[in-house]
Structure formats: C-alpha cells, structure tokens
C-alpha positions in Angstrom: 33.3 -11.1 16.6 30.4 -11.8 19.0 27.1 -12.4 17.4 23.8 -13.1 19.2 20.0 -13.3 19.0 17.3 -13.3 21.6 13.9 -14.9 21.7 11.1 -13.1 19.9 7.8 -12.5 21.6 6.3 -15.9 21.0 2.7 -14.6 21.5 3.1 -12.9 18.1 6.2 -14.5 16.5 7.1 -18.2 16.3 10.0 -17.8 13.8 13.6 -17.6 14.9 16.5 -15.8 13.2 19.2 -18.5 13.6 18.6 -22.2 12.9 21.2 -24.9 13.8 22.1 -25.2 10.1 23.0 -21.5 10.0 24.5 -21.5 13.5 27.1 -23.9 12.1 27.9 -21.6 9.2 28.4 -18.5 11.5 30.8 -20.5 13.7 32.7 -21.7 10.6 32.9 -18.1 9.5 34.6 -17.3 12.8 31.8 -15.8 14.9 31.3 -16.5 18.6 27.6 -17.2 18.8 25.4 -16.7 21.9 21.7 -17.6 22.3 19.2 -17.7 25.2 18.0 -21.0 26.7 15.2 -22.7 24.8 15.8 -20.4 21.8 14.5 -22.9 19.2 12.7 -25.5 21.2 9.3 -24.4 20.0 10.4 -25.4 16.5 12.0 -28.7 17.6 15.6 -27.4 17.7 17.0 -28.4 21.1 19.7 -26.4 23.0 21.8 -29.5 22.9 21.7 -29.5 19.1 23.1 -25.9 19.1 25.6 -26.6 21.9 27.1 -29.5 19.9 27.9 -27.0 17.2 29.7 -24.7 19.6 26.9 -22.2 20.4 27.1 -20.6 23.9 23.8 -20.4 25.9 22.7 -18.0 28.6 19.6 -17.5 30.8 20.1 -13.8 30.6 19.1 -12.1 27.4 20.4 -8.8 28.6 23.9 -10.2 28.8 23.6 -11.6 25.2 22.6 -8.1 23.9 25.3 -6.3 25.8 28.1 -8.7 24.7 27.1 -9.1 21.1 28.7 -6.8 18.5 25.9 -8.0 16.1 22.3 -8.7 17.1 20.1 -10.6 14.7 16.3 -10.6 15.1 13.1 -11.1 13.1 11.6 -7.7 14.1 12.6 -4.8 16.3 13.1 -6.0 20.0 11.1 -4.6 22.8 11.9 -1.1 24.2 13.7 -2.5 27.3 15.9 -4.6 25.1 16.6 -1.8 22.7 17.8 0.4 25.6 20.6 -2.1 26.2 22.2 -1.5 22.8 25.2 0.7 22.8 27.4 2.7 20.4 28.9 0.8 17.4 26.7 -2.3 17.9 24.8 -3.6 14.9 21.2 -4.6 14.8 20.0 -6.6 11.7 16.4 -7.7 11.0 13.1 -6.8 9.4 12.8 -3.6 11.4 9.6 -2.1 9.7 11.1 1.3 9.1 7.8 3.0 8.4 6.1 1.9 11.6 9.2 2.2 13.8 10.7 5.5 12.5 11.1 7.2 15.8 12.7 4.2 17.5 15.1 3.8 14.7 16.0 7.5 14.7 16.8 7.1 18.5 19.1 4.1 17.8 20.8 6.0 15.0 21.4 9.0 17.3 23.3 6.6 19.6 25.5 5.5 16.7 24.0 2.0 16.5 24.1 0.5 13.1 20.6 -0.7 12.1 20.1 -2.7 8.9 16.5 -3.3 7.8 16.4 -6.1 5.3 13.0 -5.3 3.8 14.8 -2.4 2.1 17.1 -4.6 0.1 17.4 -3.4 -3.5 16.0 -5.6 -6.2 19.3 -6.6 -7.9 20.6 -10.0 -8.8 23.3 -9.9 -6.1 20.8 -9.4 -3.4 18.4 -12.2 -4.3 19.9 -14.7 -1.9 19.4 -12.2 0.9 15.8 -11.2 0.0 13.7 -11.9 3.1 10.6 -10.4 1.5 10.6 -12.8 -1.4 11.4 -15.9 0.7 8.7 -15.2 3.2 6.1 -14.0 0.6 6.5 -17.3 -1.2 5.5 -19.2 1.9 2.7 -16.8 2.6 1.2 -17.1 -0.9 1.2 -20.9 -0.6 -0.3 -20.9 2.9 -3.0 -18.4 2.1 -4.4 -20.7 -0.6 -4.3 -23.7 1.8 -6.1 -21.7 4.5 -8.8 -20.4 2.1 -9.4 -23.9 0.7 -9.9 -25.2 4.2 -12.7 -22.7 4.8 -14.3 -23.2 1.4 -16.9 -25.9 1.8 -16.7 -27.4 -1.7 -14.2 -29.5 -3.7 -11.4 -27.7 -5.5 -10.6 -29.8 -8.5 -13.1 -30.8 -11.2 -14.5 -34.3 -10.3 -16.4 -36.6 -12.7 -18.5 -39.2 -10.9 -21.3 -41.5 -11.8 -23.6 -39.1 -10.0 -22.5 -36.1 -12.0 -19.6 -33.6 -12.4 -18.4 -31.2 -9.8 -16.9 -28.1 -11.5 -13.4 -26.9 -10.5 -13.3 -24.0 -8.1 -12.5 -20.6 -9.7 -9.8 -18.6 -7.9 -8.9 -15.0 -8.4 -5.5 -13.8 -7.2 -5.3 -10.0 -6.7 -1.7 -8.9 -7.1 0.9 -11.0 -9.0 4.0 -10.3 -7.0 6.0 -13.1 -5.3 3.1 -14.1 -2.9 0.6 -13.8 -5.7 2.6 -16.0 -8.1 3.0 -18.7 -5.5 -0.7 -18.5 -4.8 -1.4 -19.0 -8.5 0.9 -22.0 -8.7 -0.5 -23.6 -5.5 -4.1 -23.2 -6.6 -3.3 -24.6 -10.0 -1.6 -27.6 -8.5 -4.7 -28.3 -6.5 -6.9 -28.3 -9.5 -8.5 -24.8 -9.5 -9.1 -22.6 -12.5 -7.1 -19.5 -11.7 -7.4 -15.9 -12.8 -5.1 -13.1 -11.7 -5.0 -9.3 -11.9 -2.1 -6.8 -11.4 -1.5 -3.2 -12.4 1.9 -4.2 -13.8 1.9 -5.6 -17.3 5.3 -7.2 -16.6 3.5 -9.8 -14.5 1.2 -11.0 -17.4 3.8 -13.4 -18.8 4.6 -14.8 -15.4 0.9 -15.4 -14.6 0.3 -17.2 -17.9 3.4 -19.3 -17.5 1.9 -20.7 -14.3 -1.4 -21.5 -16.1 -3.3 -18.5 -14.8 -5.5 -16.2 -16.9 -4.4 -12.6 -16.7 -7.0 -9.9 -16.3 -6.0 -6.4 -17.2 -7.2 -3.0 -18.3 -5.6 -0.4 -20.6 -2.8 1.5 -18.9 -1.4 -1.3 -16.8 2.1 -0.9 -18.3 2.5 2.5 -16.7 2.0 1.3 -13.1 5.3 -0.2 -12.1 8.2 1.5 -10.1 11.8 1.1 -11.0 12.2 -1.5 -8.3 9.5 -3.6 -9.9 6.7 -2.8 -7.3 3.2 -1.6 -8.1 2.6 2.1 -7.7 -0.5 4.2 -7.1 -3.0 4.1 -9.9 -4.9 7.1 -11.4 -8.6 7.6 -10.6 -9.4 6.7 -14.3 -7.5 3.5 -14.1 -9.1 2.6 -10.8 -12.5 3.0 -12.2 -11.7 0.7 -15.2 -10.2 -1.9 -12.9 -13.2 -1.8 -10.6 -15.5 -2.4 -13.5 -13.5 -5.4 -14.7 -13.3 -6.8 -11.2 -17.0 -6.4 -10.5 -17.9 -8.4 -13.6 -15.2 -11.0 -12.9 -16.4 -11.6 -9.3 -19.7 -13.0 -10.5 -17.9 -16.2 -11.5 -15.3 -16.4 -8.7 -15.4 -18.8 -5.7 -12.1 -17.9 -3.8 -10.1 -14.7 -3.8 -6.5 -14.4 -2.6 -5.6 -10.7 -2.0 -1.9 -9.9 -2.0 -1.8 -6.2 -3.3 0.6 -3.9 -1.4 2.2 -0.6 -2.0 5.5 -0.2 0.0 5.2 2.3 2.8 1.5 2.9 2.2 -1.8 1.5 3.5 -3.0 -1.4 1.3 -5.2 -0.4 -1.5 -8.9 -1.2 -1.1 -9.6 -3.3 -4.2 -12.7 -5.3 -3.2 -15.2 -2.5 -2.5 -18.4 -2.8 -0.5 -20.6 -2.7 -3.6 -18.7 -5.5 -5.2 -19.8 -8.0 -2.5 -23.2 -8.3 -4.1 -21.6 -9.9 -7.1 -19.9 -12.7 -5.0 -21.6 -16.0 -4.6 -22.8 -17.2 -1.2 -20.1 -19.5 0.2 -17.2 -17.6 -1.4 -14.0 -17.1 0.5 -11.5 -14.3 0.6 -8.1 -14.6 2.1 -6.5 -11.2 2.6 -2.7 -11.3 2.9 -2.7 -7.4 3.2 -4.8 -7.5 6.4 -2.1 -6.0 8.6 -1.7 -3.0 6.2 -5.4 -2.3 6.3 -6.5 -5.0 3.9 -7.5 -5.2 0.2 -11.2 -5.4 1.2 -13.3 -3.0 3.1 -14.4 -5.7 5.6 -11.0 -7.3 6.4 -10.2 -7.6 10.1 -6.9 -8.9 11.5 -7.1 -12.4 13.0 -10.9 -12.7 12.5 -13.2 -14.5 10.1 -15.7 -11.9 9.0 -18.9 -12.9 7.1 -20.6 -10.5 4.8 -23.4 -11.4 2.4 -22.5 -15.1 2.9 -18.8 -14.4 2.0 -16.1 -15.3 4.5 -13.1 -12.9 4.7 -10.0 -14.1 6.5 -6.8 -12.1 7.4 -4.1 -12.9 9.9 -1.4 -10.8 11.5 1.3 -13.3 10.8 0.4 -16.3 8.6 4.0 -17.4 8.7 3.4 -18.5 12.3 1.7 -21.5 10.7 4.9 -22.4 8.8 7.5 -21.3 11.4 10.1 -24.0 10.6 10.1 -23.4 6.9 10.0 -19.7 7.3 12.8 -19.7 9.9 15.0 -21.8 7.6 14.7 -19.4 4.8 15.0 -16.2 6.9 18.1 -17.5 8.6 19.7 -18.3 5.3 18.8 -14.8 3.9 20.4 -13.1 6.9 23.5 -15.2 6.8 24.0 -14.3 3.2 23.6 -10.6 4.1 26.1 -10.8 6.9 28.6 -12.7 4.7 28.5 -9.7 2.3 29.0 -7.3 5.2 31.7 -9.2 7.0 35.4 -8.7 6.3 36.7 -12.2 6.8 40.4 -11.3 6.6 40.2 -8.6 9.3 37.3 -10.2 11.2 35.2 -7.1 11.4 32.2 -5.5 9.6 32.9 -3.5 6.5 30.1 -0.9 6.2 31.0 0.1 2.7 28.3 2.6 1.6 29.5 2.2 -2.0 27.9 -1.2 -1.9 24.3 -0.7 -3.0 23.1 -3.6 -0.7 24.6 -2.0 2.4 23.7 1.6 1.4 20.1 0.8 0.9 19.5 -1.3 4.0 21.4 0.9 6.5 19.1 3.3 8.4 20.7 6.7 7.9 
C-alpha cells in the first residue's frame, strides 16, 4: 500500500507526522512511503536520512496525495489539498471534528475514510495510540517552564546568609494529563504545588506527585464515563469560586489546563478574582485556543491585568516540535498497525473494533 504525508503549514505547525524512526517501521511493515522535499528539515531530519531508509521523495505534494492510499497529517490539510482526495482514500490525523464538521461531512460524502485520533476511546488497548495524552504531557511540562521564565522571582526555597527566599506557590487548575505533568514539573523545580479538579478520582494522583488537592463537596459527581470532566452545576461553581478566590491570595503562579471536550473552555479565574492575586503573579493558560480559563486570556499575547501576567499560546508544542513529533508519529503508527491487515496488505475497517468505530468519522 502507498502511504504519504505532506508538509504542514509551518507558520502555525512545526511538528511532523512521520519521523525517520517511524518511517523505517512503516517500510518494514510493507508500505511504500512518499514524502515531499524538505519534509523534516526544520527539525533536523534530512531528506537523505529518510531516503537511506527507502522513502520516496517528490517536489509535488499534489502527486503524493493523489497516489497515497493513506494520508497521515497533524491536522486537516488546506482546502486545495483536501479537494485532491478521492473515493476510498484514507485520511488520518487530529482532525478537530468540532471545528471542521462541514469539511469532514464533505469528505465523508465522497466515501473518503477519515480517522480523527482525538476521538480514541479511553481503553487500555488504545493507550499506545493516544495522541491527546502524549501531546498533553509535553504541553503540561512546557507550560510550567514558560510560566517560570516570566515569573521574576526564584522558584525553590533558598536559604542564604542574607535570609531565606520562600518557595513559589503554584496552583494547577485541572488535573488531567497536562495538569498532572505540570504538577510533577513544578515540584521537581522546587515549588509548593496546589491543584484543583472537579473529579475526585484525580485527588490520589495529585497527592502521589506531592501536590495538595483542593476540592469542594460534590466533586465525585463531575466525571464522565470516559474519565473527562463534565459541566458543573451552578451551586458547585459557586462553592468552587469561593474556594479559589481564597486560595489565590497565596498563589504566585497558576497553570490552567481545564477543558470540556467539544465545548468552550470554562471560565474559572473570573474578573473579580484578580484582586486577590499578588502583583507579579503569572498565569499560563493552556486552554487559550478554546477561549481560555481566565476572562482576560488572549491567544499568543502576554496580557497584564492588575500586575498579573496572563500567557496563552495557539500551539505551545511548536516549542517542543521534535519531542512532540516523535510521540505523535509513534501514536499514529500504532493506530495504523491495528488498522492494517498485514496478511492481505490492506486496511481492515472493522467497526466491531471499538478503536476503529470511535475514530472513524461517520
């Protein structure tokens, strides 16, 4: 089978979907692999490195799309590239089904198989394919690093002859994959870490990393079957806001990671709460693209309100593109390995397989 990938728009996406390590695995599995010239050069992967593995290169991305039975991307390609896809071809990536619903409906009407990997079920067998977890891990780590760079004081407690510098106090909002990695990173760097989440199941995880879990009554009822947070009641939100408002008085750095799948990010740090934050505090909002967890978050800007700096980026993973690409490429390879019938050298779209059924756009 022919498998290909084209370059992403590098103005907004530096990651790639196929690294040399994974290219070798595809070829070993029996795929004919085609990539455009300079596919991975921005990450230090030369064309020669790929060619030595048996990868074919072309200066015409249109030809790669037309000739590939499977096309692998980070996100949905541009409209002109999508128009080249034809019946029975397969597109695999993180296709953002909520934002691209009409485009995906159009592809489906042409009998193009579209698999969106952010829809993977949270089951043990799918863990090695889980692009959300692998990328969120890196995002959680990098958010802490970015926030600490903007914060103009030391992070760990330091005892000197001139006196003691207290450890920075960090609050992580949302204890999913990104939040847990943020907690671990902040602890490793010497901060005192607090965390809040509407799911009581996250309490043990937070505490195992050395964080102090903040919660209000009723948290145990706010988790979906898939393990994600769900919308809270007005009564719960009020209690949570009261707890947060009081906690913010002692916090130096906030890492926001709270998201609800398919919905705008919940506004957790309200306007009136900012008066409780100390001048010089920093907020890094990983939910910026989905509207942000604060009322003042703006994408790709540092906003300053009442002496508090608020950061949020469209794609923080562009600052870790090699690590992010390595993990993403492995996730996608594991997904395709499950989808591919090695004996008959074709895709087996078996809708009785929960992984395939959940990710296929129907």
